N, C-alpha and C positions, 0 to 999 in steps of 0.2 A: 175157508171151512167154518161152518157154524157148529156150535155144540160146546161141550165142556173143554176148557183148556187148563191143564194143571202142569205148570212148568216152573223152573227156577225163576222165571220172570214174573210170577205172581207175587203175593205178599211175602216179603223177605224180612225176617226179624232183624232188628238192628240194635246195637248197644246204645243205651240211653246215656250219653256222655255230654258234658257241658260244651256243646259245639257253638252255642250262641249265648253271649252274655252282654249285659249292659253295665258299664261302669260310669256312673254319673259324675264321678270326680274328674274324669278326663273328657267330658263333653266339650266340644269346641263348637260354639254357635257362630253363625255369620255376623250377627249384630250384638247379641247379648245372651246370657244364660237363660235357659227355660226354667220358669218356676215349676218345681216338681216335688212330688212327695218322695218317700224313700224308694230306693231302687227296687226293681222287680227281683224276686227271688227265683232262681232256677228250680223248676219242679223236676225231680228225678224219680220220686217214689210213687207218685200218684198215677202215672200212665205207663203203659207199654207202648212202644213206638215201632212202627214197621213201614217200610217203603213199598211202593207198588209200581212196577213197570209192567203194564198189562200185556203187551205183545213183544217186548224186547226191543222196541224202537227207541228213538231219541226223545220222544215226548209222550208223557202220560198225564192227562189233565183230569182230575177228579172234580166232578161238578155237583155232587150231592151225596148225602147219606140219609137213609130213611130210619124210621124208629125201630126197625128190626135189625139194623146194622148193615143192610145191603148198600153197596156203593155204586154210583153211576159215573160215567165219564166217556172220554174219547182218547184214542191213542193211535200212533202210527206204528207200522211194522218195520223191521230192519231194512227191507227192500223198498220202502215207500218214502216219499218226501214228507216233510213235516206237515204240510197242509192236507195231505191225503189221509184223513183220520178214519179209523174204524170205531164203532160204538161198542161199549161194553157195560156189563153189570157184573159185580163181584159179590158173591155170598160165601161166607165161611172160607175165604181164601181161594175160592175157585172162580176164575174169570171166564165169562161166557160172552161171545159176540152177540150183539143184537141185530135184528133184521132191519132192512132199509126199505125204501119205496121202489126198489129195483136197481138203484145205483150202487156204486162200490163204497161210498163214503158217507159220512154225516157227523153230526155233533149233538150229543145229548147235553143240553145246557142247564137243565134243572131237574130236581127230583122232589116229589111231594113226600110228606111224612108217611103216607101209605104205600109208597113205591111207584106211583105213577110218574112217568117221565115225559118231558117235552124238549123240543129242540128242532134241528134242521136235518133233513135227510135228502140224499140225492135220488132223483128218479132215474129211470133207464136213459133218459135223454141227457142226463148230466146236470139238469137244473135242480136246485134245492127247493124244498118245500117245508112249510110249517107242519110239524109232525108230533103225534102223541104215541107213546109206548105204554101198554098195560099188559102185564104178563107177556105172552108171546104175540100179542096183537099189535100191529103197526098201522096207524090210521093217518091218512093225509088230511090235514085240517085246512089246507090253503083255499079250497073252494068255499068252505063255510066261513072262514075269516080271511078274506083276501087282503085286507089292509095290514094284517100283522106281519111286520118285517123281521122282528127279532124277539123271541120269547125269552124272558129272563128268569121267571119263577112260576111255580104251580103250587096251589094250595091244596089242602086235604079234601076240599069239596069241589075241586075241579076248576077253580078260577085260575086263569093263566094271564099273566101281565108281562108287559114289555114295551116295545116301541112300535108304533104304526106309521105308515106313510100314506098320505092321501094327497094326490096331485103333486104339486111342486112344493108343498109345505115342508118345513123341517120335521124330523122325527118327533112324535109326540106320544105321551104316555097313554096306554089303552089297556083294556081288559077284555079277554075272550071268555064267555061263559054261556052255556046252554044255547048255543047257536047265535048269540048276539055279541057284536063288538061294541063295547062301551068306550067312548072317548072320555078319558079322565082329565086331560088337560087340553083345552081347545088349541087347534093348530093355528098359531098366529105368526105373522111375519117377524122374523128375528128372534123367535122364542123356540127353544128346543127342550123337550122333556122326555124322560124315560122312567118307567116303573120298574123297581128292582126286586120287590118282594111283596108277598100277599099272605094273609093269615086265613084261617078256616072260615072266618066271618066275611071274607071278601074285602077286607080293608087293605089297601095297597099303600106302599111308600116308595119314594124315589127322589128325583131331582128335577128342577126346572132351571134352565140357563137363559138369562135375558141380559139386557144392557146393564142392569144393576149388579149382576153377579150370579153366583150359584146358590140355589135355595133348596132346602130340604122340604119335601112335600108329603102330605098324607091325604089319601083320596078314599072317599066312598063314592059309589056311583051317584053322580049329580051333585057332589059336594067336595070341596078341596080346602085344605088348611095348610098354611105355611108354618112349619115347626121353627121355633126360635133357635138360632145358633149362638155360639159364643161370640160371633161377629155378624154383622148384617150383610156381608158380602160373600161368605163362603160357608155353606153347610150342605151335607149330602146324607140322605137316609139310605141305609143299605138293607136292613132287615127288620121284621116285625114278628113278634110272637103272638100266641092266641090270647094273651092277657092285654094286648095292645101296647106293650113296651117296644120301643124303636131304638135301633142303634145305627151309628154312622160315624161321621167325622165333621169337625168344624175348625176353622182357624181361630186361635185364641189371641186376641190383642194383648199387648201392642206388637208382638212379634208375628211373623208370617209362618208359623208352624201349625201343622194339623194336630188336633187332639181327638182321640176316640171319645165319643159322647153317647150318652143314654138319655132318651126322652121317656119320662114317666109322668103320667097324669098332667101332660102339658108343660112340664118343666124340663129344662135341659141340664144334665149332670155331666160334668167334666170327669172322665175316667183317667185323665192325666196321661203321662207317657212312660211311667215305670222307670224313670231315669234316663230315657232316651231323648232324642231330638223331637221325634214326631211319633204319632200312633194313629191307628185307624181300626175301627170295629167293623167286622164283616158279617157276624151272625149272632143271634141270641135264641136260646131255647126257652121252653115254657117254664123252666125253673129260674129264669133270669140270668143264666150263665152266658157270658159273652166271650167270643173269640175274635182274634184279629192279629195285627202285627205292630211291632215297634221298630222304628228306624234308629239305629245307633249312630255314634259319633263318626264312624267311618263309612256311613252310607249303607251298612249291612242291615237287612231286615230280619227280625226275629219273631217267631209266633208266640202269642200270649193267650192265656185264659184269665178272665176276670170273674171272680165270684166272692161273695161275702165281703164286698167292698174293697177288694184288693186285686191288683194285677200281678200275675206271675208268669214267667217265661216257661214254655214247654220244652221238654228235652228233644234233642236232635241226634241223628245217627252220626257216626264218625266218617263223614264224607267231605269232600272239598266243596262246601256249600257257599254259594254266592248270595243267595236270597231265599227266604222262606216265609210262608204265611200260613196261618190257620184260617180257613175260609168258611167252614160250616160245622155245626154241632147239632146232634139229635137230642131227643128228650132222655136218652139213656146216658148222656154225657160223652158219647163217642164223637171224636173230632177228626176232620179231614182237612187236608191242605196240599201244599206242594213245596218242593225244594228245587232250586236251580243250581246246577253243578257246572264248574269250570267255564266261566264266561258265557253262561247260558247255553252251552253246547248240549246239555241234557236236562230235561225236566222230569222229575219223578213225583208221583203221588205219595202222600204220607198220611198215615192213620195213627191216631192216638186213642187207645182204649183204656178206661179206668181199670186199675188193678182190682 
């Protein structure tokens, strides 16, 4: 059924209690303690937190939030297997199914600041296709951009970036825009690349994997730059804002732990781990506020927000949470992510809104 769905499985308010904390005094490192600043503080007063189970199934994946606060994603229904996902958009707590290209399932993988969405949708034949959603219009883009295999992000001006497949070459970073597929990273033997984010100017970021390691990359059409990491063998760029600031992760020597990083004006800034073992930054808004996750001493992952030079943990509901991350933030400071419950038996979307 298409149309409005308003049930108890939509946004459910949850008590903001300290379900996730990092105690740096009890960190157990495999080789040596991690150099760290003071522990992250649990934020309980700055945000209201709510969980989202779109259709009442076992998995709800939020994939974006636009600047109006609308949320995109995909989820299964109670009678459907985990991989049989339905597309949705949620506005003001009301979940609505999105149309497909004739098939029963699909996945919205990214949402632009203006609400345009991209992802994969099933045709009536069952095969999936590269798809664009705008309002109630569903457009098959596979004939226009046949090389695009997996779209990861869409910018405010319609640039779509992800991974392309040409012949037998490994997946390589590419951009689809106004009818042209731009190869951002040449398809070379033994080299794999993907673009993970793009800003309104069409500047994309992502990663390149070769025999030397994992490299954070920044691309403009016809031009590529490797971003310096904390080490020369592992760095990944995850997001870029309209000011050109980039976030991601890099391994910090001499230990093999990932640290959330921010690239600003060509320099890499270590955001540290907030007292945990590892951290990773997933998104940054135009105000320079960063969201991501911190891995604690027992392998649990906790969502964080970084602003004004300090990392702080986000509140979580009173649920049996095994893993949690903050994955996206809009320019109003609203944050989305996910929580895994009970040995990954259930995945819920989660939304933090500033009070």
